[in-house]
C-alpha positions as CSV (number, residue, x, y, z in Angstrom):
1,X,-20.9,7.7,-16.3
2,X,-18.7,10.0,-18.2
3,X,-18.5,13.4,-16.5
4,X,-14.9,14.6,-15.8
5,X,-12.8,14.3,-12.6
6,X,-9.9,15.6,-11.2
7,X,-8.2,12.9,-9.3
8,X,-6.1,15.2,-6.9
9,X,-9.4,16.9,-5.6
10,X,-10.9,13.3,-5.0
11,X,-8.0,12.3,-3.3
12,X,-7.5,15.4,-1.2
13,X,-11.6,14.8,-0.1
14,X,-10.5,11.4,0.9
15,X,-7.7,12.5,3.0
16,X,-9.7,14.9,4.7
17,X,-12.3,12.0,5.2
18,X,-9.7,10.0,7.2
19,X,-7.4,10.8,9.9
20,X,-4.1,8.6,10.6
21,X,-3.3,5.2,9.8
22,X,-0.1,3.2,9.7
23,X,2.9,2.3,7.3
24,X,3.7,-0.5,4.9
25,X,2.9,-4.3,4.5
26,X,5.4,-6.9,5.8
27,X,7.1,-10.1,5.2
28,X,6.0,-12.9,7.3
29,X,8.0,-16.1,8.4
30,X,11.5,-14.8,7.6
31,X,13.9,-17.4,6.2
32,X,16.8,-15.6,8.2
33,X,16.6,-14.6,11.8
34,X,14.1,-11.4,11.7
35,X,15.2,-8.0,12.1
36,X,13.0,-6.6,15.0
37,X,11.0,-3.6,13.8
38,X,12.6,-3.5,10.3
39,X,9.9,-1.5,8.8
40,X,8.5,-0.6,12.3
41,X,10.8,2.6,12.4
42,X,9.3,4.4,9.6
43,X,8.8,7.9,10.3
44,X,8.9,11.4,9.0
45,X,12.9,11.7,9.6
46,X,15.1,13.5,6.9
47,X,18.6,12.5,6.0
48,X,21.5,14.4,7.6
49,X,21.7,17.8,6.7
50,X,18.4,18.2,4.9
51,X,15.3,20.1,6.3
52,X,12.0,18.4,6.7
53,X,9.5,18.6,4.0
54,X,6.4,21.0,4.9
55,X,3.8,18.2,4.1
56,X,0.1,19.0,4.8
57,X,-1.8,18.3,7.4
58,X,-5.2,16.4,7.1
59,X,-8.1,18.9,6.4
60,X,-9.2,19.3,9.8
61,X,-6.3,18.0,11.7
62,X,-8.5,16.4,14.4
63,X,-9.5,13.1,13.2
64,X,-10.5,10.9,16.0
65,X,-10.1,13.6,18.6
66,X,-12.5,14.6,21.2
67,X,-14.4,17.5,21.0
68,X,-12.7,20.5,22.8
69,X,-9.1,18.5,22.7
70,X,-6.4,21.0,22.2
71,X,-5.5,21.5,18.5
72,X,-2.6,20.1,16.8
73,X,0.1,22.3,15.2
74,X,0.4,21.7,11.4
75,X,3.8,20.1,12.0
76,X,2.3,17.8,14.6
77,X,-0.6,17.0,12.6
78,X,1.6,16.0,9.5
79,X,3.6,13.8,11.5
80,X,0.7,11.7,12.8
81,X,-0.2,11.2,9.2
82,X,0.3,7.6,7.6
83,X,2.9,6.8,5.3
84,X,1.3,6.1,2.1
85,X,-1.0,9.4,2.4
86,X,1.6,12.0,1.2
87,X,3.6,12.4,-1.7
88,X,6.4,14.3,0.0
89,X,7.4,13.2,3.9
90,X,10.5,13.7,5.8
91,X,12.5,15.6,3.0
92,X,11.6,13.1,0.4
93,X,9.2,13.3,-2.5
94,X,7.5,10.8,-4.9
95,X,8.0,12.0,-8.3
96,X,6.1,10.3,-11.0
97,X,7.2,10.9,-14.7
98,X,4.4,9.0,-16.1
99,X,1.2,10.2,-14.1
100,X,-1.2,9.2,-16.7
101,X,-0.4,5.9,-18.0
102,X,-2.5,3.9,-20.7
103,X,-5.0,1.3,-20.2
104,X,-3.2,-2.2,-20.4
105,X,0.6,-2.5,-20.9
106,X,2.6,0.5,-20.2
107,X,5.8,1.7,-18.6
108,X,5.9,3.6,-15.2
109,X,8.8,6.0,-14.6
110,X,9.6,7.8,-11.1
111,X,12.2,8.8,-8.8
112,X,12.6,9.9,-5.4
113,X,13.9,13.4,-4.6
114,X,15.5,14.8,-1.8
115,X,14.6,18.1,0.0
116,X,16.8,19.7,-2.4
117,X,15.1,18.3,-5.4
118,X,17.9,15.9,-6.4
119,X,17.3,12.3,-7.2
120,X,18.2,10.0,-4.7
121,X,20.5,7.4,-5.7
122,X,21.4,5.4,-2.5
123,X,19.2,3.4,-0.6
124,X,19.0,0.5,2.0
125,X,18.3,-2.8,1.0
126,X,15.2,-4.1,2.9
127,X,13.7,-7.5,2.3
128,X,16.0,-8.2,-0.6
129,X,15.2,-4.9,-2.5
130,X,16.2,-1.2,-2.1
131,X,12.7,-0.1,-2.8
132,X,9.3,-1.6,-2.8
133,X,6.4,-0.4,-5.2
134,X,2.9,-1.2,-5.4
135,X,-0.1,0.3,-7.6
136,X,-3.7,-0.4,-6.4
137,X,-6.7,0.8,-8.0
138,X,-8.9,3.1,-6.0
139,X,-11.6,0.6,-5.7
140,X,-9.2,-1.8,-4.4
141,X,-9.9,-4.4,-7.1
142,X,-6.9,-4.4,-8.5
143,X,-3.4,-5.1,-7.0
144,X,0.1,-4.7,-8.6
145,X,3.3,-5.5,-6.4
146,X,6.1,-4.4,-8.9
147,X,9.8,-4.4,-8.9
148,X,11.5,-1.6,-10.8
149,X,14.9,-1.4,-11.8
150,X,17.0,1.8,-10.7
151,X,19.2,3.6,-13.3
152,X,22.2,5.2,-12.2
153,X,20.7,8.7,-12.1
154,X,18.2,7.5,-9.7
155,X,15.3,6.9,-11.9
156,X,13.3,3.9,-11.5
157,X,11.3,1.9,-14.2
158,X,8.7,-1.0,-14.2
159,X,6.4,-2.4,-16.6
160,X,2.7,-2.6,-15.5
161,X,-0.4,-3.8,-16.9
162,X,-3.7,-1.8,-15.6
163,X,-6.5,-3.4,-16.8
164,X,-9.2,-0.4,-16.7
165,X,-9.8,3.2,-16.7
166,X,-9.6,5.2,-13.6
167,X,-7.9,6.3,-10.4
168,X,-4.8,4.5,-9.0
169,X,-2.6,4.8,-6.2
170,X,1.0,3.9,-6.6
171,X,3.2,3.4,-3.3
172,X,7.0,3.5,-2.9
173,X,8.5,2.1,0.3
174,X,12.0,2.6,1.0
175,X,14.9,3.8,3.3
176,X,17.6,6.1,2.1
177,X,21.1,5.1,2.6
178,X,21.8,8.4,4.7
179,X,23.1,8.8,8.2
180,X,20.3,8.8,10.5
181,X,17.7,7.8,7.7
182,X,14.4,6.2,8.7
183,X,12.1,4.2,6.4
184,X,9.3,6.3,4.5
185,X,6.4,5.3,2.5
186,X,5.0,7.8,0.1
187,X,1.9,7.6,-2.0
188,X,1.1,9.2,-5.3
189,X,-1.9,9.4,-7.7
190,X,-2.0,7.7,-11.2
191,X,-5.1,8.7,-13.4
192,X,-5.7,6.1,-16.2
193,X,-7.7,7.9,-19.1
194,X,-10.9,6.2,-20.1
195,X,-14.4,5.7,-19.2
196,X,-14.3,4.8,-15.2
197,X,-16.5,2.0,-14.0
198,X,-15.6,1.1,-10.2
199,X,-16.3,-2.1,-9.1
200,X,-18.1,-2.7,-5.8
201,X,-15.4,-3.9,-2.9
202,X,-15.8,-7.9,-2.7
203,X,-17.5,-9.2,0.0
204,X,-16.2,-10.1,3.5
205,X,-15.5,-13.9,3.3
206,X,-12.9,-15.9,5.5
207,X,-11.5,-17.9,2.3
208,X,-9.7,-16.7,-1.0
209,X,-9.1,-19.2,-4.1
210,X,-6.3,-18.2,-6.3
211,X,-4.7,-20.5,-9.2
212,X,-6.0,-23.7,-7.6
213,X,-4.9,-22.5,-4.1
214,X,-7.4,-22.0,-1.1
215,X,-6.4,-19.6,1.5
216,X,-8.3,-19.1,4.9
217,X,-7.8,-16.1,6.9
218,X,-8.1,-16.4,10.7
219,X,-8.4,-13.8,13.6
220,X,-9.7,-10.2,13.7
221,X,-8.3,-6.9,12.6
222,X,-9.4,-4.6,16.1
223,X,-9.1,-1.0,16.0
224,X,-6.7,0.3,18.5
225,X,-5.6,-3.1,19.6
226,X,-3.0,-5.5,18.1
227,X,-4.2,-8.9,17.0
228,X,-3.0,-11.7,15.1
229,X,-4.1,-12.4,11.5
230,X,-3.3,-16.1,10.4
231,X,-3.5,-17.2,6.6
232,X,-3.5,-20.9,6.0
233,X,-2.4,-21.9,2.7
234,X,-3.6,-25.4,1.0
235,X,-4.0,-26.8,-2.5
236,X,-6.5,-29.8,-3.4
237,X,-7.5,-30.0,0.1
238,X,-4.0,-30.7,1.5
239,X,-1.8,-28.1,3.4
240,X,1.0,-26.6,1.7
241,X,4.3,-27.0,3.9
242,X,7.0,-26.3,0.9
243,X,6.2,-22.4,0.6
244,X,9.1,-20.8,-1.0
245,X,11.1,-17.6,0.0
246,X,10.0,-14.6,-1.5
247,X,11.6,-11.3,-0.7
248,X,13.3,-13.0,2.3
249,X,10.3,-14.3,3.7
250,X,7.7,-17.1,3.3
251,X,5.0,-14.5,2.6
252,X,4.2,-10.6,2.4
253,X,1.2,-8.8,3.5
254,X,-0.5,-5.3,2.5
255,X,-3.4,-3.7,4.1
256,X,-5.0,-0.9,2.7
257,X,-8.1,1.0,4.1
258,X,-10.9,1.4,1.8
259,X,-11.5,5.0,1.0
260,X,-8.4,6.8,1.4
261,X,-6.1,3.8,0.7
262,X,-3.8,4.4,3.7
263,X,-1.3,1.6,4.5
264,X,-1.8,-0.6,7.7
265,X,1.0,-1.1,9.7
266,X,1.5,-5.1,9.9
267,X,4.3,-6.9,11.9
268,X,5.4,-10.3,10.7
269,X,5.5,-13.2,13.2
270,X,8.1,-16.0,13.1
271,X,7.1,-19.1,11.3
272,X,8.1,-22.1,9.1
273,X,7.4,-22.7,5.3
274,X,3.6,-22.8,5.6
275,X,1.0,-23.9,5.7
276,X,0.3,-21.0,8.3
277,X,1.7,-17.6,8.0
278,X,1.1,-15.3,10.7
279,X,1.0,-11.4,11.2
280,X,0.3,-8.9,14.0
281,X,-1.9,-5.9,13.0
282,X,-3.5,-3.2,14.6
283,X,-6.3,-1.1,12.6
284,X,-5.8,2.5,13.4
285,X,-9.6,3.1,13.1
286,X,-12.8,1.2,12.4
287,X,-13.4,0.6,8.6
288,X,-13.0,-1.6,6.0
289,X,-9.7,-2.9,4.7
290,X,-8.4,-5.2,1.9
291,X,-5.6,-7.5,2.7
292,X,-3.4,-9.0,-0.2
293,X,-1.1,-11.6,0.9
294,X,1.7,-12.8,-1.8
295,X,3.1,-16.4,-1.4
296,X,5.7,-18.3,-3.4
297,X,5.2,-21.9,-4.4
298,X,6.5,-24.1,-7.2
299,X,8.2,-20.9,-8.8
300,X,5.7,-18.7,-8.9
301,X,4.0,-15.7,-6.7
302,X,0.6,-15.5,-6.2
303,X,-1.8,-13.2,-4.4
304,X,-4.8,-14.1,-2.2
305,X,-7.0,-11.0,-1.3
306,X,-9.6,-10.6,1.4
307,X,-12.0,-7.7,2.7
308,X,-12.2,-7.5,6.3
309,X,-13.9,-5.1,8.8
310,X,-12.4,-3.7,11.7
311,X,-14.8,-2.4,14.7
312,X,-18.6,-2.3,14.3
313,X,-19.0,0.6,11.9
314,X,-17.4,1.2,8.6
315,X,-15.6,4.4,8.3
316,X,-15.2,4.3,4.6
317,X,-15.1,7.6,2.5
318,X,-17.8,8.4,-0.3
319,X,-17.9,6.1,-3.3
320,X,-16.4,8.2,-6.4
321,X,-19.2,9.1,-8.5
322,X,-17.5,10.9,-11.3
323,X,-14.8,9.5,-14.1
324,X,-11.7,10.2,-15.8
325,X,-12.0,12.1,-18.6
326,X,-13.0,9.6,-21.2
327,X,-11.5,8.3,-24.5
328,X,-13.6,5.4,-25.1
329,X,-14.7,2.5,-23.4
330,X,-12.3,0.5,-21.6
331,X,-12.1,-3.2,-20.8
332,X,-12.5,-4.1,-17.1
333,X,-10.1,-6.6,-15.7
334,X,-10.7,-5.9,-11.7
335,X,-9.5,-8.2,-9.0
336,X,-6.6,-9.0,-11.0
337,X,-3.2,-9.2,-8.7
338,X,0.1,-9.5,-10.6
339,X,3.6,-9.0,-10.0
340,X,6.4,-7.4,-11.9
């Protein structure tokens, strides 16, 4: 269909449909001694001397609350929102300079601005990078784990290949190098103009094949309860026991909730270079999630993707029924996962 859409209005509807989730995907099996809760301390905390931003709460402010429960204040509701659902949080803002990239290969530019509107230039290195940047399509069929380069003025640049028109979301995960600063995960919408044809979410299956490798997912994702997710990597029926370090670990997992694309907070477990990589995760709500496991072998990073359901009921937002303003038909290459 070719009716117009306003991406920001759609994103707001999605945020109103869902309440809270958690922050950012994690590495697994660190090569060095893992730092406890390296990303687990992500919170909405401004750097020293900065006033916190006034981030909006969810539309109703009461997702998951019992009827008759005491209403949250706007500040408390905003503090309970997960990383990735807000463009501004903790006194920081993800400012996209290229919010409408073209279909296919293009360049994304963005910056992180502080409460005074100045570009942040100093960050703390985590998992080998000062900032982690991910782009995913709204239908969760396209996933990009990118590695942008920072200029002296705080502008970040990265090439990207977005295969089809439609809505995407960009996530920036970082920790400012400021006294008392904590990790922040911000999210902002991207709109690729053209005829939008969203793909259905892939089926729930325990195995994924990528580039000659097979990855099996074990364990369950349960709402409100921590559980282990174990992924086993094989090739030609044989276990892969020599996975290579990627971002200081033997694997990296990102989990996104279907509908609002909220990040699920995932904790790595210690382990060796395969065939198993293990994570501890807690789903913030019942619903459908997409898991993206990055692993490196023989010098190349590959991504295995899974659809999983947490709880008995699905809590996904309504599927989009409109399109980005069309400039003609666009080729669809959904399901592709690449690294910049």
